[in-house]
N, C-alpha and C positions, 0 to 999 in steps of 0.2 A: 428155041432161044430161051424160053423160061426154064426148061430142064437144065440147060447149060448153066444158067445163072444160079439155080438152086444147088447144083452140084458144086460150083465154085464157092458159094456161100457156106455150104456144109463143110467143105475141105478147109476153108479159112477158119471156121469155128472150131473144128477139130484140132487144127494146128495151134490155135490160141489156147485151147484147153490143155494141150500137151505141154506148151511152154509154161503155162501157169503151174501145172502139177510138178514139172521138173524144177522150176525155180523155187517152188515151195519146199520141195524135198531137199534141195541144196541148202536153203536157208534153215530148214529144220535140223539138218545134220550139223551145220555150223553152230546153231543155237544149242543143240544138244551137248556138244563138247564144252561149250562155255558154261552151260547150266551145271554140268557135272563137275567142272572145275570150281565153280562158285560154291558148290555144296561140299567140297572137300573139307574134312575135319582132321583126319589122321593120314599123314603121308610119311614116306620113308625114302631115304637116299642111300642106296646100298650097291657097292660095286665089286662084288665077289660072287663066288659060286653059292648055290643054294643047297639046302638039305631038307629033309621032310619037316623038320621043325620050322625052319625059315619059310618053307613053302606054305605051311599052315598059317604062319603069322602074316604072310603077304595077303592072304584072303581076308584078313581083318582090317586091312588098310583101304582107304579110298583111292590112294595113288601111290605107286612105287616107281622110282627111277632106278633102272638096273643097267649094269654093263652087259649088253646082249652077247658079247663074246664069251662071258663067264657064266651067266645065269642059264640054267637048263630050261629047255622049252616046256617041259611038263609042268614046272612050277609057274611059268608065265601063263600058260593056258588055264591052269587050275585057278589062279588068281583072277584072271579075266572072267572066267565062268561065274565067279562069285561077285562080279561087279567092280573089281579093282581096275583102275586105269594104269596101264604100264607104258612108261616112256623109256626109250633106249638112249643110253649115253653115247654121244659122239663128240670127240675133242675137235673143236672147230679151228682154233687158232694155234694149236700146238700139235706136233707129231710125236707120239710116244714111241721110244725105241723098243719097248717090249712087244709092241704090236708089229712083229717082223713082216707079216704078210702085207700089211699096208705100208710100212716104212720102206721096204725094199723097192716099192714102185715109185718112190719120190725121185724127182729130178732136181738139179741145182736151182732151177728157176722157181721151185716151189717154196724154198726157204726165204724167210725175211732176212735181209742183210742191211746193216747200217751204212752210214756214209763212208766208212772205211772198208766196206765190203765184207764185214764179219757177221757171222750168224749169231743169234742170241740163244744161248743154252741155259736151261733151267735144271741145275744139278739136283734140286730137291725131288723133281719128278722125272728126271732123265728124259727130257723132251726138248724140242726146238720150236721157237716161234716161227710161224709160217706166214706166207704172203698170200692173202686172200685174192689179190688181183691176178694170180696165176690161173689161167684157164685149165691147165692140166691138173692143178691141185683141186680146184672146184670139182672137176670131173671125177677125180678119185673119191672125194667125199660123197658125191652123189651115188657112186657105185657102192660105197660102204653103207649108205643109208638104204639103198635098194636091198642089199644082201642081209644086213643085220636088223633092219627095222621093218621094212615093207614085206619082204618075203616071210618073215616070222610072225607077221600079223600084229605087231605092236600098235598101240593107240597113237603114239607120237614120238617125236625125236627131241631129245634134250641136248642143245648145243652148248657145251661147256667152253670156257675161256673166251667168250665174246668180249668180256671186259678187258682183255689184254690190249685191245686197240687203244683204249683210254689210258690204261695203266703203264704201258711200256713204249708206245710209239710217240715220236715227236709230234707236236700239235699240227705241224704243217703236213704230216703224212697221214693223219687220221681220216681226213675227208675221203680220200681215194679208197682207203681200206673199208670205211663204212659203206661207201657206195657199192663196193664189191660184195660186202656181207649182205646188203639188201638184195642185190641181184641173185646171190646164191640162195637166199631164203625164198625169193620169188620162184626160183627154179624148182626148189623142193615142192612148193605148193602146186606148180604147174605139172610137174612130171609124176607126182605121186598122189594124185587125186585129193588135193587139198589136205594132205597129212597134217595133223596138229604139230605145231612147232613151239618149243620153249627155249629160253636162253638163260645163261648164267651171267649175272652182273651186266656191265655195259649199259648203265642207266641212261647216259646221254645218247649212246647209239640207239637205244630203244626210243627215247623221246624224239630224236631228230630223224630217224630212219625206219626202224623195224616194227614199231608198235602196232601198225595195222595188221601185221602178219603173225604176231606172237600171242599165244594163248596164256602163257604164264612166264614170269621172270623170277629168278631166284636171287635172294640176297643172303649170302653166306656171312657168318659172324655178325648176325643181327643180335648182338649181346648188349644188355642194358648198359653196362659200364662203358661200352664203346660208342653207342649211338645216341643215348638219351639226352646228352647235353652238347653233342657235336653239331655245329651249325650246318655243315655240309650234309650230314645224315638227316637232320630235321627237314632241310629243304628237299632232299631226295624223297622222303616219305610223302610230303605234300605233292610232289611232282608225280609220284607213282599212283597216288589216290586219283589225281586228275586223269592220268592215262587210263586207269581202270574204268573210270566213269565214261570216258570217250570211246574206248575200244574194247572194254570187257576183259582186259589183260589182268589176270590174277597175280598176286604177289606171294611167293612162297619164301618164308624166311627160315634160317637155321641159326639157333643160338648155341654158342660154345660154352657159356657159363651163365650163372645166375638165372637158372631156368624160370623161376616164378616171375621175376620182374621182367625178364625178356619176353616171356609169353604174354604177359599183361600188356606190354607196350605194342607188341604185334597185333594183338586182338583189338586194341584201342583203334587201330587203323583198318581193322577187318582184313589183316594179312594172315595167311596160314603160318603155322609155327611147328618146327621140329627141333628137338633138343639133341645135340650131338656133343656129349662130354669129351669125346676123343678129338674134337676139332674137325679139321677138314680131312680126316682119315676116315673113309667110309667103307672099309673092308671088314668091319665087324658089325654084326647085327646086335644092337643094344636096345 
């Protein structure tokens, strides 16, 4: 009887130690990515092919967002070996017509349609607004993340156009799309071993839904003349500071003009800053 009791006690103790070690490791992994993002000083957003010069420059950055379909694997691995975090671009709320392999898999149910049943087309980007409530569309995106991000060993996924929910959809339709976006991001975390996730814009979506699962959010056109005296922008800055304090979500900003003042404003709030004189065109390494 005593031997049986000792055996059970030993097994329970061993199991408890195993749980502690695994939970500690999981926590350490999560903290590690947050710590690395918090320490980022130099980052780049670039969506075209690399070359030897660009590959070398990538190794000097703390973080680079790339278009994984375009960027060669050798430059990704070379940068990661030197400590650079690499996030892969995925267009979440739009479907780009240039990405034929992905676009040709879409069904009618995947496209967002207004009250008149019409699709929303963005001529500047040659893309369509998508419906995140479509299970088929979410499945396609998850497959794309598996293929372009997970299999290639990238550190995280950068979800672009999340802000389209706030910017283009009627207010009465935003809730269901935000719920679908949250479910989609949870699926990413569950299916791909807690892969790091970032989003572009969508600050209210972040605040009300996705913040617990987002490691950094991007604010494009964080330009001094645009945001310094704008009440909406000033309120968003304070909101993002609070979200960072609660969830550890870092804020990556991109200024399109007035580099010195824009950088100073970003650093005042402890936001990361990257200057892009070409605006939202990220196909040249500057």
